N, C-alpha and C positions, 0 to 999 in steps of 0.2 A: 710450182713447188713439186719436187720429186716425191713419188710415192714410196712408202716404206714397204719392205717385203710383207706380203699378206694383206696389204691394204687394198680393198676392192672399190674404194671411192673413185669416181671419175676425176680427171685431172682438174676440173674447174669447181669441185665441191669444196665448201668452206671447211677449215680445220676445226675439229671438235675441241672446244675450250674446256680445260680441266675445271670441274666444279670445286668451289672452296669446301673445306670440311666444316662440320658443325661448330667446332671450337672457334674457328676464324670468324664465322658469321656471328656467333654470340659475342665475341670480343668487339666486333665492329658496332653491333647494336647497342652494347653497353657504353660505348664511347660517345654516342650521340647525345647532345643536350636534350633533344626531343625525339620521340619514337620515329624512326625512319619509315618511309614507304617502300613498297616493292621496287619502285624505280630507283630510289636511293640506294638500295642494296645492290641491285644489278649494276648500277653505274660505279659503285665503289669497287666491285670485283671485275669490272669491264666485261660483263656478260651481255652478249648481243641479243637481239630480238628473238632469234631462233631458239635460244636456250632459256628464255624466261619462264617457260612452262616447267622446265626441270627445277628451276630455282623456286618457283611457286610451290611445287610438290614437296621440296625439301622443307620449306618453311611451314607448310601445312602439317607435315609429319612431325616436325619439332613441336608445334603447338599441341598436336594430339597427345604427345608424350609429356606435355607440361613444361617443356624447356622454354617455350615462348608463349606470349599472350598477344592477341591482336584485337584492335577495335578500329573505329573510324579515325583515330588519331595516327595509326600506323602500327608498326611491329615493335614489340618491347619484350623485355624479360618479365617473368611473372610478377616480380617484386617492384617493377618500375612504377614510380608515382606519376599521377596525372600532371599534365602541363599546368593546370590551374587547380589549386586545392585549398581547403580550409586547414590552417595550421594553428597550433597553440604554442605560444612562446614559453619556453621552459627556463631559460637562463640567458645571461649575457657572458660572452667569453672575454678573454683578456684583450682582444682587439676591439672591443666595443660593439661587435656584431651580436645579433641574437641567435640563439639556438632554439630549434623548434621540432615538433613532431606533428605528423598528420593526425588530425582529429578522427577518431574512430578506428585508427590502426593500432591495435594492441599487440601486434606480433613481437616475437622476441628479438629478431634480427632486423630492426628498423634501420634504414639508412640515416646518415647524418645530414641534417638540413641546416644550413647556415643562412640566416636572414640578413640581407644587406639593408641596413637602415639608412634612410635619407631623412635627416632631421630638419632640413629646410622645408620639406613638404608639409610639415605639421607636427603635432605631438607624436612622439614615438610611443608604441604600445608598451605596456608594462608586462612583467612576467605573469603568466596565467591568462592573458587575453588572447582572443582568437582573431585571426586575420585571414583575409582572402589574398592569396599570393600566387605569383607566376613562378613556376619552378623550371630550373635548367639543370640537367644532369652534367656534373663536371668530373665524375669518377664513378667506378662501379657501385659504391655505396655512399656517394656524396652528392648533395644537391645545393645549389644556390637559389635563394628565393628573394623575390622583390615584392614588397607589399603593394597590393592594388588598393585595398582599403581595410581599415580596422572594423571588424564586424560588431564588436561589443566591448563594453568595459566591465563585464561581469568577472569577478575574481574567481579563478579556478583553484588558486592556492589559498589555503586557509591557515590561520593561526588561532590557537586557543589553549584552554586548560583541559587536561585529562580529568574526567570525573568518573567515579565507579558507577557501573550499571549492571547489577546481577553478577554474572561470572566474567563479564567483560568491562569495556570502557566506552564512554561517549566523549565527544569533543564539544566543549562549551566555547563557541567562537569568541574571539577577542574583539571583533568589530562592534562598535557601539550600535545598539539598536537591533542586533541579531540575538534573539533570545532562545531560538530552538536549537537544541543540541543535535549532533549527528552521531550515528553509530560509527565507532572507530575500529577499522580493520586491524587485526594483529599483524605484526611484522617480526619475522624470525630473528632479525639481527638487531632490533631496537627494543630495549627494555623500557617498559612504561610503569609509572607509579601514579597514583592519584595526586593531583597538584602539579604535575609536570606541564611546562609550556612546550608545545610541539608545533612543528610545521607539518601540514598535511595537504594532500591534494583531493579535490572533490571527485568522486568516482561517478561515472555515468549512471543515470537512473531515470526511470519513467515517472512522470508526475511529480508531486511534491511530498509524497509519503515515503518514509524509509530511506532517506538520503544517507549515503555512506561516505566516509573519508578514509584515506590511507595515510599512515604516518610516513613522513619523509625524514624529519630530523627531530631529535629531542634536544630542546634548548636548556633544560635544567628545571629545577623546581621554581615555581612562580614566586615563592617567598624568599628566595635567596638574593643576596646583594647583587646588583647588576642585572637582574632578570629582565626588568622592564626595558633597559637599554639594549640588551641582547635581542629582545623581541622586536624592538624598533629597527635594529640593523637588518634583521631577517625580513621583517614585514615590508620595509621600504627599499630592500635590495641595496643597502649602502655598503660600498666597498670599504673594508676595514683592515685588510691585510695587504701589505705592499709586496709586489713581486720581487724576487731575489735580485733581478737586474736593477730595479729602481733603488733598492736598499744599498746595493753595491756601489752604484753611482754616487750616492750621498756620502760615502765614506772617503776620507782623505782630501776633501776639498779645503782650500785655504783662503784666508782673507787676501784680497788683491793688494798689490803695492800702490803707493800713492801716485805713481806715474799715470798721467791722463785723468786724474781726479783732482777736485778742489779739496784743499786741506782745511777742514772745519773742526779739527779736533780740539782747538782752544776755545770754541764757542760753547757756552754752558747750555746745550740742549738737554732736555729732560723728557722722560717718558711718563705718561699719566694714564693709568689703566685701572681696572678693577683689582681688588685685593687678591683674587684667585687666578688672575691671568698668568699665562705661561709664555705666550709668544708676544713680544713687544715689537711691533712692526712700524711704529711711528714715534718720532721725537720732535719736540717743538721748541722754538726760541722766539723772543720778540724784544725789540728795543725801540725807543723813541726815534723819530726822524726829525730833521730840521724843520720841515714844513708843518709840524704839528701832528703829522700822521705817524705811521709805524712801519718798521721793517720786520717782516716775518720770515722765519726759516721753518719749513716743514720737511723733515727728513724721513724718507720711507725706505725700508730695507730693499736693497738692490737684488731681488730674487732672480732677475733675468741673467745676472752674471753667473749664477750657479746652475740654473735650470735652462739648458740649451734646447732650442727647437728640435723636435723629433727624437730626443733622447728618451730613454726608458722613464726617467723622472717626469719629463714633459708629457709623455703619453698617459702615464698614470694620473697626473694632476688634471689633465684634460678630461679624462673619464670621470673623475670625482667631481670636478667643477668647483668645489668649495669644501671647506672644513664643515663638520657637523658638530654642533654643540648640544649635547644631551646633559641632563641635570647631573649625572654622576660619571660622565665619560665624554672625552673629546676625540673625534675621529678626524685627524688632520689631513689636509690636502697633500702635504709634503711630509716626508719622514722627519722624525724628531731631530736628526742630525742637522737638518736645515731649519725647520720651523722653530725649534727651541734652543738652537745653538748658533750656527753661523749667521742666520738672518734675524735673530732676536737681539734687539738693541740693548743689551745688558750694560749696566753702568761700568765705566772705567775700562772698557774693552774696545779696541778699534773695530769698526764695522763699516762695510760698504753700503752706500745709500744712493738713492736718487733724491736730490733736494730741490724743492721749489722755493725760490726766493721771491717774495711778493711785497711790493710797496703799496700801502694803502693810505688814504687821507684820513682826516680826523672823523669822517663819517663812514669809514669802512669801504669807500669806493676804491677799487683797484686802479693804481696809476701805472704799474708796470709789473712784469713777472718774467722769470727765467727759470728753466729746469735743466739741471745738469747732474753729472755723477760726482760723488764726493766721498770723503772718508771722515767719519765723525767718531767721537768718544762721548757717549752719554754721561752726564755728570750726576744723574740721580734717577732712581726708579721710584716714582711717587704713585700713590693711590688716589682715587677720586675723593675718598674720605679725608685724606690729609690735605689735599688742595682746597677742598670745601671748607675745612676748618680754618685754614688761613684766610680764605675769602670772607668767612663769617666773623673773623677777628678773634676766634677762640684759641688759635694757635699762632705762634710767631713763625715767620718765614725761616728764621735761623734754625728752628727745630727740625726743618726738613733737609738740612745739610745741603743747601743750595746757595750760590753766590747772592749777595745782598741785592735786592731789587728784582731778582729773576722772576719770581711769581707775580709780583705786582706789575711788572711790564706785560706779562701775559694777560693779566686782568684788564689792563688798559687797552691793549690791542683787541681783546675780545669785546669790550664794550663798544668799540668802533665797528667791529664786524656785526655785532648785534643790532647796531643802529641801521646798518645796511639791510639786515634781515627784515627789520620792521618796515623799512621803506618799500621793499619788494613784496611784502605781505604773502609769505608762503602759508600753506595750510597749517593751522595751529591746533592740531589735535592734542588732547591732554589725557593720555591713557597710561595706566601704570603697567610696569613690566612684572610678570610673575616669575619668581625664582623658587626653586626647591632648596630648603635649608637642610644640610646634612650634618650629622654628628661625626665624631672622629672615626666611627666604625663604618661609615658610609650609609647609615640608616637615615631615611627621611624623617625629619621631626617637625617641619612646618613649611607652609607656603608663604613666602614674603612678597610684598608688593612695594615697589619704590617708584616714585615719580622722578623725572629727570632733574638733576641738580645743576647748579651753575657750573660746577667743575666739569660735568659731562657735556653740557652745552658748549663750554669753551672748546673742548676737543672737537666736538661735532662741527662747530663753525670753522675752526682751523682746517679740518679735513675737507669741508665743502669748498673752501677757498682754493685748496690745492687741487681738488677734483675739477673745478671749473677751469683753473689755469692749465691743467693737462689737456682738457678737451679743446680749449682755445688754441693751445700750442699746436696740436695735431691738425686742427682745421686750417690754421695759418700756414703750416708747412705742407699742406695737402697730402698728409699721410692718412692711412686707414685708421679709423677710430671705433672702438667698441663703446658706443654711447649707452648710458643708463637713461632709459626713456620712461616717461610716465604719461599716458594718454589722458585726455579729458574724460570726465565721468560719463557713463552711459546715461543719456537723458531720462530713460525709463526708470533707472535706479534713483536718480536724483529727484525725480518727480515725487517719489514716496516721502521725501522730506518735508513736503509742503504742510501737511497737517501737523507733523511733529514741530515744525517751526511756529505754527500758530499756537500750540500748547504752551510755548515759552514766551509768547508775546512778540514773535518775529514774523517776517514775511519772506518766503522763499519763492520767488517768481520763476516759473519754468518757461521755457521757450527762448530765453536769452542766452547769449554766449557766457558760459559759466567761467568764473575766475575763483581762485582760492578765497578771495575776500568775501564772496557771497556766502560761502560756508562758514567763514570765521565770524560773521555777524551772528549767525545762529548759535555758534559755539560760545560766543561771548555772553549772549543772553542767558544761556543755560548754566554758565559758570557759577559755582557756589549754590546751586539749587539741587533738589533731589533728582532733577532730570538730567544732570550733567553727564552721568555715565551713559544713559540711554542715548542722548544726543551724540556724544562722541562715537559710540558704537555704530549708530545709524549712519553718520557721516563717513566713517571708515568703510562700511559695507557698500556705500555708494560709489567708492573710488575704483578706478581701473587698477590693474596690477602692474607694478613697475617691472620692466624686463630689460634685457640687453639686445641691442640692435645696431646694425651698421647704418640704418636710416635714422637721421636725427629729427625727432618730432618735439624735442624739448622735454622738460620735466615739470609737469603740471603742479605737483605737490610742493616743490621747492621754488616754483615761479622762476625757473631758470631756462634760458634758451639753449645753452650748451652745457652738458654735464656728462662726465664719465667717472668710472671708478678707478682710482689711481693709488689709493692710500692703504690697501690691504692685500698686497700680492702674495703674502704667506698663506692666506686663507681663501682667496678668490682668484680663479683663473682669468676672469675678465681683466683684473688689474694687471696681471702678468702680461697679457696681450697689449695693454696700453703702454706698459713700460717698454716692451720690445719696439713698439711703433715710435716711441720717443727716442729710443736708441737709434733707429733709422733716421729720424729727423735730425738728430745731432750729427750723424755721419754725413749728412748732406749728399753729395754726389759720390761719396765713397761707396763702393759696392760690397754687398754681402757681409755686414757685421755678423760675427758668429752668434751673437745673442739678440739679433733683431728678428723681424718677422720672416726673413728669408724669402721675400717675394710671394708670400701667401696670398692667394686670390681672394677677392671679395666674396665669392661664393663659398669658399672654405670658411672664411670668418663668419659669414652669415649662418652657416650650418652650426658652427661652434656656439654662436649666440643663442640659437634655439635650444641647444643641448644644455648649456650652463644655466639658462633661465629655468629649465626643467629641474635640473639637479638642485638649484636653489629652492624652488617650491617644494621639492621632495624633502629636503633637509628641514625646512620650516614645518612641514606637516609632521615629520618624525618627532621634532622637538615638542610641538603642541600635544601630540598624542601621548608622549612620555610624561609630560607634566600633568596631563589630565589623569593618567594612571596613578602617579604618585599622590595627586590630590585626592582621588577616590580612595586610595589605600588609607590615607589619613582619616577620612570620614567613616571608614569601616567601624572604627571604635565608637562612633556616635550614632549607630543604627538605632532608630527609635526616638532620637532626640529632636526637639523642636528648635529650629534656627531661623534667623532673619535672612531675607533675600530680596532681590529686586528683579522684576521681569525685564530681561534684556532682549527677548525675541518672542514673537507670537507666530505660531504655525497652525495648520489645520488640525494637528493632532495634539496640541497642547501648548505649553509655554516653557521657554528656557529661563531658568532663574539663577542669577548670580548670587552665590551664598556668602554670607559674612564678608561683605566688602570685597569680593573677588577671589576668595581662597579657592573656590571651585565653582563649576556650573552643574546644575542638576536639571532634570526634565520633570516638569509637572504635567503628566498626561491628563487627558480629558476626564478619565475616570477617577482622577484625584481631585477634581474641582467640586465646588458645591453642586448638588444634584440639580441638573437642568438640561435642556436641549439647547446646544450652543451653535450659533452661526459665526462663521469666520469671515471677517472683513479684511481682505488683504490690503486694500488701500489705506484703511485706518489702522491697520495692525492691531486688531482687537478681536476678542471673543465675547459675544453678547448672548446672555441667557434669555430665552424666550418667555419663560413663565415667572421666574423669581427676580428678574431684572438685574442679575449679576453682570458686571462688565469688567473685563480684564484687558489692560492695554500695557504697552511698554512703559517702563519707568515706575510702575506701581510697586510699593513696598508690601511684602507679604511675610506672614509667619508660616513656615512649612515644616512638615515632619519628614525626616529621612526614613524611607520605608524599605529601600533596597540599595545595596552598594555592590558593584562588580568591578573590583580594582583592575582586572586584566583588560577590561574594555574601557575603563575610565568612566563608567556609567554610574550615575546617582539618580534614583527615582524618588520623587517627592509626593506628598499629599498636602492639600490645602488645609490650613488651620485657621488663619485669620487674615483679613485684608481684602482689598478689592473695592470696586465702586458698586453702589446699590441705591435704588430709589427708596423714598420713604415708605411707600405702599408695599413694595416688595420686601422691605426690611421687616415689616410685621409678619409677612408670610414666612420669611426665613426664621423669625423667632419661634413661630409655631413649629416649624420643621425641626429646629434645634431642640425644642422641648421634647418633641416626640422621639427623636433619634439620638439625643445626647448632645453635649456641649460642642463636640467636634462635628460640625456639619459637613463632613466630607462626603456624605451621600453614599455610603456603602449599600448598595442595593440596586434597584432599578435605575438604569442609566439613561433610559430614553422615555420621554414623556409623550411620544407619538406612536403609541401602540407597539406593534412588532417591528418597528424600525422602517416603516415605509419611507421612501425617498432616500434609502440608504446608499443609493448609487451616487447621490450628490449632484444630480443633473440640474440644469437650470441656472439662473443667475445667482451666484453665491452658493454656499454649501448649506444644505438643509438636513444635515445628518449629525447624529451624535458621533463625534470623532473618537477613534480608538487608536 
């Protein structure tokens, strides 16, 4: 290479490479997913071995001036997050990914951290939980994180009521069992008043004293209409506002033409739902068959025609997983233009459906079935109460404005299906459903409980028949299926039923292969006895949880080998996937129907199954908590009253008591029992007093006093007044105690008969401490 004028280098000397400037070096380092090493930097700028010392000096100088930071991981900008860090999940974005922040990093200009969730790997973390994650930098202030493991389930996000405290406020947590209030930090932009429901975040603190929380959102006054539902939506992170794109897609949709569909508009199908139902997604019809059996038509709204895969509507429905039904509010899975209009099978209007035609014999055994698309026109919108009145003979079928024989044919077909149900012996639990009764202003006035009626069982059995037909159709056509599975009970949980079975004169042998009829024998013995509620609750607690899965293990509770959810695609995403798979099955070898699964992989479907199982559990928990809050609010007016109750659960810290035949549940803590030192026997589910012989077990009737009510947490605290088991000798001791301390032997005073509470740690076999 020719030398330039003034160049004193020898002819064979290497050319000096121009060093990059600091801005270029910093841009490169910020573009790396993980901090680069010196070798990475020199390779990126093609710097040879002879000039690495100069590069090292530049990087050291930049570090001394605070432009870079370096450690064993490599070279990074000062604000670069470590490759592995503890994160706290703060929210979910519209794409279903989590957003997080680094724990302990309270700087103002924090980078955005997007957590990529893999729901097939297990339960996804909830907002406020901490995770150990691997970070990859994808932009100057943007990271992607993948969870290594969930570190805890401790809630960092709190909900509660603002209570005055001197010149400031404290937060009374809304979680049941949390009684200690927290100091509430002021917020410049959020106005607070006593009685407001707020969302707050727990601030870092040392030890257990002086915990503080900072307000995030004010949800309104706790006493205002809709406050409990608003709290549930925030507390359980329930999506309740539709994105503009999803709302836009739901507008302008039309009923499809009859071409390609079976015309069933002349068949008198009817819908049968609760009086307050707004979305009618199923209609039924039955007529006698020549063989003495029945021909059934179960028509289900064809949601898949309107909600196409990967559309904005579909993406939002998938995230929600299901509709959420709160006492005073419904959060639909789909916009009302679809759920309450196009896909609601309103009478005398053409509607697109998927219809299952099923032939059964006189004993309810299925002879044949077929599922296809159709167009129907519902002939009547009936309520359960109307149909039950006809069934009971107190109302004539003609009063329901349906064709002659329409309802009686449904009754006949149902009796056949009921015979099949009895033959397969599914689990026969008998539990009442709690509902909050509202007045015209939306104020809760009562908690009602209703057992299942024949009209409700009719629809349930028709839907089960259609669900089984859908699962069998997909299995036969070798199409993917989202099964509704229910595993066999955990043997350890089932073993706890042995002593309970003995108390009602039964025998529950453990170690055998359990079938529903084993549980049914115990349930039958307890029927119409004071132990009925306790036994039903105990059997329910022993069962596994039903979930969605692509792996078919059957449905234990229903005694069915193949089962899927097909009958409620308006409110369950699982049903929508089943509909799409049925569309693919009907298309046969035709490729790519617009409203089928579009070749979705089994891994993708499995991930969705995990997600929608979680959203279902989340919705059920939100409903239970909200009903508990309404029930507690109704009991607030009865503070100090003595009410009847039944013990439904025994724990180491007391007993849960079902009040007034199930209107609400309250906690009877140990310091509310007759004064004694109590041992908790988990196997026998009992609390046994050492000195006065008191014994409390599940199923006992009690008289209790309502001592404290906290509506926002749904908590009701009780004190024993009367009831329980006691020996004759200990009864005389108790009488002396009652004479000394008053008629109400609630034992207000010394709670422990063993000195200063030795054995308070509860070590050894069984608990030997006074429970608090």
